[in-house]
C-alpha positions as CSV (number, residue, x, y, z in Angstrom):
1,M,0.0,0.0,0.0
2,R,1.3,3.4,-0.9
3,R,2.0,5.9,1.8
4,P,1.5,9.5,0.5
5,H,2.3,11.0,3.9
6,L,5.7,9.3,3.8
7,H,6.6,10.9,0.4
8,I,5.5,14.3,1.7
9,G,7.7,13.9,4.8
10,I,10.7,13.1,2.7
11,L,10.0,16.0,0.4
12,L,9.7,18.4,3.3
13,Y,13.0,17.1,4.8
14,I,14.8,17.7,1.5
15,C,13.3,21.3,1.4
16,V,14.6,22.0,4.9
17,L,18.1,20.8,4.0
18,I,18.2,23.0,0.8
19,G,16.9,25.9,2.7
20,G,19.5,25.5,5.5
21,C,22.3,25.4,3.0
22,A,21.0,28.4,1.1
23,G,20.7,30.5,4.2
24,R,24.1,30.0,5.6
25,S,25.9,33.2,6.3
26,A,29.0,31.9,8.1
27,P,32.4,31.9,6.2
28,A,32.9,29.0,3.8
29,P,35.1,26.2,5.1
30,V,38.7,27.3,4.8
31,V,40.0,23.8,4.2
32,L,39.1,20.2,4.8
33,L,41.1,19.5,8.0
34,N,38.9,16.4,8.3
35,S,38.6,14.6,11.6
36,Q,41.8,15.9,13.1
37,V,40.4,19.3,13.7
38,S,36.8,18.8,12.7
39,D,34.9,22.1,12.5
40,G,37.0,23.8,15.2
41,S,34.7,22.8,18.1
42,E,37.4,20.8,19.8
43,E,40.8,21.8,21.2
44,Y,43.7,20.7,19.0
45,T,46.2,19.2,21.5
46,K,48.3,16.9,19.2
47,K,51.9,17.7,18.5
48,T,51.6,17.0,14.8
49,Y,49.1,17.4,12.0
50,K,48.8,15.2,8.9
51,V,48.1,17.4,5.9
52,Q,44.9,16.6,4.0
53,R,43.9,17.5,0.4
54,G,43.0,21.2,0.3
55,D,44.9,22.3,3.4
56,T,47.1,25.4,3.4
57,L,49.7,26.3,6.1
58,Y,47.7,29.4,7.0
59,A,44.5,27.4,7.7
60,V,46.4,24.7,9.6
61,A,47.9,27.5,11.8
62,W,44.5,29.0,12.4
63,Y,42.8,25.8,13.3
64,T,45.6,24.6,15.6
65,G,46.0,27.9,17.3
66,N,49.4,28.9,15.9
67,D,51.2,31.6,14.0
68,Y,51.9,30.3,10.5
69,R,55.4,31.6,10.6
70,D,56.0,29.4,13.7
71,L,54.8,26.4,11.8
72,A,57.0,27.3,8.9
73,K,60.0,27.5,11.3
74,Y,59.1,24.2,13.1
75,N,58.9,22.4,9.7
76,Q,61.7,24.3,7.9
77,L,59.3,25.7,5.2
78,S,59.9,28.8,3.2
79,A,57.5,31.0,1.2
80,P,55.1,30.3,-0.5
81,Y,54.8,27.5,2.2
82,T,53.7,24.7,0.0
83,I,52.5,21.6,1.8
84,F,51.3,18.3,0.4
85,P,48.6,15.7,1.4
86,G,50.1,13.1,3.7
87,Q,52.8,15.4,5.0
88,V,53.1,15.4,8.8
89,L,53.6,18.9,10.2
90,K,55.0,19.7,13.7
91,V,52.5,22.1,15.4
92,T,54.5,22.5,18.6
93,P,58.1,23.7,19.0
94,P,60.5,20.8,18.4
95,S,63.3,20.3,21.0
96,N,65.9,21.7,18.7
97,V,64.1,25.1,18.3
98,A,65.3,27.4,21.0
99,T,63.2,30.3,22.2
100,A,65.1,33.6,22.0
101,P,65.0,35.7,25.1
102,V,62.9,38.8,24.9
103,I,64.8,42.1,25.6
104,P,62.4,44.8,26.9
105,K,62.4,48.0,24.9
106,S,60.7,50.0,27.6
107,K,59.2,49.5,31.0
108,T,55.8,47.8,30.8
109,N,53.2,46.2,33.0
110,Q,53.1,43.1,30.8
111,S,54.8,40.0,32.3
112,T,58.1,39.3,30.7
113,A,58.4,35.9,32.1
114,P,58.7,33.1,29.5
115,T,55.4,31.6,28.6
116,T,54.7,28.0,27.5
117,S,52.1,26.4,25.3
118,S,50.6,24.7,28.3
119,V,48.7,27.2,30.3
120,D,47.1,26.5,33.6
121,K,43.3,26.4,33.1
122,S,43.0,28.7,36.1
123,L,44.9,31.4,34.2
124,V,42.6,31.3,31.2
125,D,40.5,34.4,31.0
126,R,36.9,33.5,32.1
127,P,33.8,35.6,31.6
128,K,31.5,36.7,34.4
129,P,28.5,34.4,34.4
130,Q,26.2,37.3,35.2
131,A,27.5,39.4,32.3
132,Y,26.9,36.6,29.9
133,R,23.3,36.0,31.0
134,K,22.6,39.7,30.3
135,S,24.1,39.3,26.9
136,E,21.9,36.3,26.1
137,K,18.8,38.2,26.9
138,V,19.7,41.1,24.6
139,V,21.4,39.3,21.7
140,K,18.8,37.3,19.8
141,P,18.8,36.4,16.1
142,Q,15.3,37.7,15.7
143,N,15.9,40.9,17.6
144,V,18.8,42.9,16.1
145,T,20.9,44.5,18.8
146,T,23.0,47.6,18.6
147,V,26.6,47.2,19.7
148,K,28.2,49.8,21.9
149,K,30.9,52.1,20.4
150,P,34.4,50.5,20.7
151,S,36.7,51.7,23.4
152,Q,38.9,54.6,22.1
153,S,41.6,54.1,24.7
154,V,44.9,53.1,23.2
155,K,48.0,52.1,25.2
156,K,51.3,53.7,24.2
157,Q,53.7,51.1,25.6
158,T,54.8,48.3,23.3
159,P,54.4,44.8,24.9
160,T,57.5,42.6,24.8
161,S,55.8,39.2,25.5
162,F,52.5,37.5,25.7
163,P,50.7,37.7,29.1
164,D,49.3,34.6,30.8
165,K,45.7,35.7,30.2
166,V,43.7,38.4,28.4
167,Q,43.4,41.4,30.6
168,E,40.5,43.1,28.8
169,W,38.1,42.5,26.0
170,V,36.3,45.3,24.0
171,W,33.8,45.3,21.2
172,P,35.7,45.1,17.8
173,A,33.2,47.3,15.9
174,E,30.2,49.5,16.3
175,G,27.0,48.2,14.6
176,K,24.3,45.6,14.9
177,V,24.7,42.0,15.8
178,V,23.2,40.1,12.9
179,G,24.7,36.7,13.4
180,T,25.5,34.7,16.6
181,F,27.7,31.8,17.5
182,S,26.6,28.2,16.8
183,K,28.1,24.9,17.9
184,S,26.6,23.0,14.9
185,E,29.0,21.7,12.3
186,S,27.9,24.1,9.6
187,G,27.0,26.9,12.1
188,N,28.6,30.4,12.6
189,K,31.9,30.0,14.5
190,G,31.8,33.6,15.7
191,I,29.5,36.6,15.5
192,D,28.6,39.0,12.7
193,I,28.3,42.8,13.3
194,A,26.7,44.8,10.5
195,G,27.7,48.4,10.0
196,V,28.8,51.1,7.7
197,K,31.4,50.5,5.1
198,G,34.7,52.2,6.1
199,S,33.8,52.3,9.8
200,K,36.4,51.3,12.4
201,V,37.4,47.8,13.2
202,V,39.5,47.6,16.4
203,A,41.5,45.0,18.2
204,A,39.3,43.3,20.8
205,A,42.3,42.9,23.2
206,D,46.0,43.5,23.4
207,G,48.1,41.3,21.2
208,K,50.3,40.8,18.2
209,V,49.2,40.6,14.6
210,V,50.1,37.1,13.3
211,Y,48.2,37.2,10.0
212,S,47.1,40.0,7.7
213,G,45.9,39.2,4.2
214,S,43.4,37.3,2.1
215,A,44.8,33.8,1.8
216,L,42.1,32.0,3.9
217,R,39.2,31.2,1.6
218,G,35.9,32.5,2.8
219,Y,37.2,35.2,5.2
220,G,38.0,38.0,2.7
221,N,40.5,40.5,4.0
222,L,41.4,39.0,7.3
223,V,43.4,40.0,10.4
224,I,44.3,37.5,13.1
225,I,45.7,38.7,16.4
226,K,47.4,36.5,19.0
227,H,46.7,37.6,22.6
228,T,48.3,34.8,24.7
229,D,50.1,31.6,23.8
230,T,46.6,30.0,23.5
231,F,44.1,32.8,22.6
232,L,43.6,34.1,19.0
233,S,40.9,36.4,17.6
234,A,40.0,36.9,13.9
235,Y,38.5,39.9,12.0
236,A,37.1,39.0,8.6
237,Y,35.5,40.7,5.6
238,N,37.5,44.0,6.0
239,D,37.6,46.6,3.3
240,T,41.1,47.9,4.2
241,I,43.7,46.4,6.6
242,L,45.6,49.0,8.5
243,V,48.1,46.8,10.4
244,K,51.0,44.6,9.4
245,E,52.1,41.2,10.6
246,R,54.3,41.1,13.7
247,E,52.8,44.5,14.8
248,W,51.7,44.8,18.5
249,V,48.3,46.4,19.0
250,S,46.3,47.4,22.0
251,A,42.6,46.8,22.9
252,G,40.6,49.5,21.1
253,Q,43.2,50.3,18.5
254,Q,42.0,50.5,14.9
255,I,43.2,47.6,12.8
256,A,41.0,47.8,9.7
257,T,37.9,49.3,8.1
258,M,34.6,47.4,7.8
259,G,33.8,46.0,4.4
260,D,32.2,43.2,2.4
261,S,35.2,41.3,1.0
262,G,34.4,37.6,0.8
263,T,30.7,38.1,1.7
264,N,27.5,39.7,0.3
265,S,27.0,42.6,2.8
266,V,29.0,45.0,4.9
267,K,29.8,43.4,8.2
268,L,32.6,42.2,10.5
269,H,32.9,38.5,11.2
270,F,34.6,38.1,14.5
271,E,35.9,34.9,16.0
272,V,37.7,34.0,19.3
273,R,39.7,30.7,19.5
274,Y,41.4,28.9,22.4
275,R,44.0,26.3,21.2
276,G,42.1,26.2,17.9
277,K,38.7,25.7,19.6
278,S,36.0,28.1,18.5
279,L,34.5,30.0,21.5
280,D,31.4,32.1,21.7
281,P,32.7,35.7,21.6
282,M,29.6,36.9,23.6
283,K,31.1,35.1,26.6
284,Y,34.1,37.4,26.5
285,L,33.0,40.7,25.2
286,P,31.4,43.3,27.6
287,A,27.7,42.7,28.3
288,L,25.3,44.7,26.1
289,K,22.9,47.1,27.7
């Protein structure tokens, strides 16, 4: 006996799948990275990474929480950093790579003690639970929320080493939150802030620019800032990039102008990662009012 309702159910399921794919606003997958890194939802703690088809050194660095120049150094690679499927890359410093001592240029409040890739969990910057609950009530996909104007304070001293934890987080742009974080495999791995083309994009925390360019597919003109040995933040879809790699920046300092490179509307795509693991930026940014 035929079951018309079964056919209708299957048809509806297919329509939902098609609709879900068509409505996706998150950046396209940068590379495959397969099961070793998945979609960025798990920390990458291995000491090596086996290159898969489609991988680039920039993407491997981003998803394992590294500076691509460090990976190039660990694996004796030179520009244009060509890697091959099946190649095993070291993603932690090998024993024969010595860490050069940092000589302070000026007196600073930042810690100059050597840091390691293994950071005590108690030292990892944690959000205030109450602040996050307030954010949850305000930031809803169906209710567009206006973001507060970024902090204008810029520190003058140049850091000489990475701190053990992030001291302060500020909003990276002024505008409306139009996309929120999702843990699903094809979901948004950060937040999207819509604004005016050419408006300011600022560093969300003190750190060092470890990537500035457009080599990561799906992110347009991208800036990646390293804040500690384990924390990175990314700023995608920029119109113009105003900072260079290896440059130290302060929380609230302008690093780019908002644009629509790599996407179909003017907005900033902002991500926070810990050891390559995608985190909800709303847990770290100041609560919205």
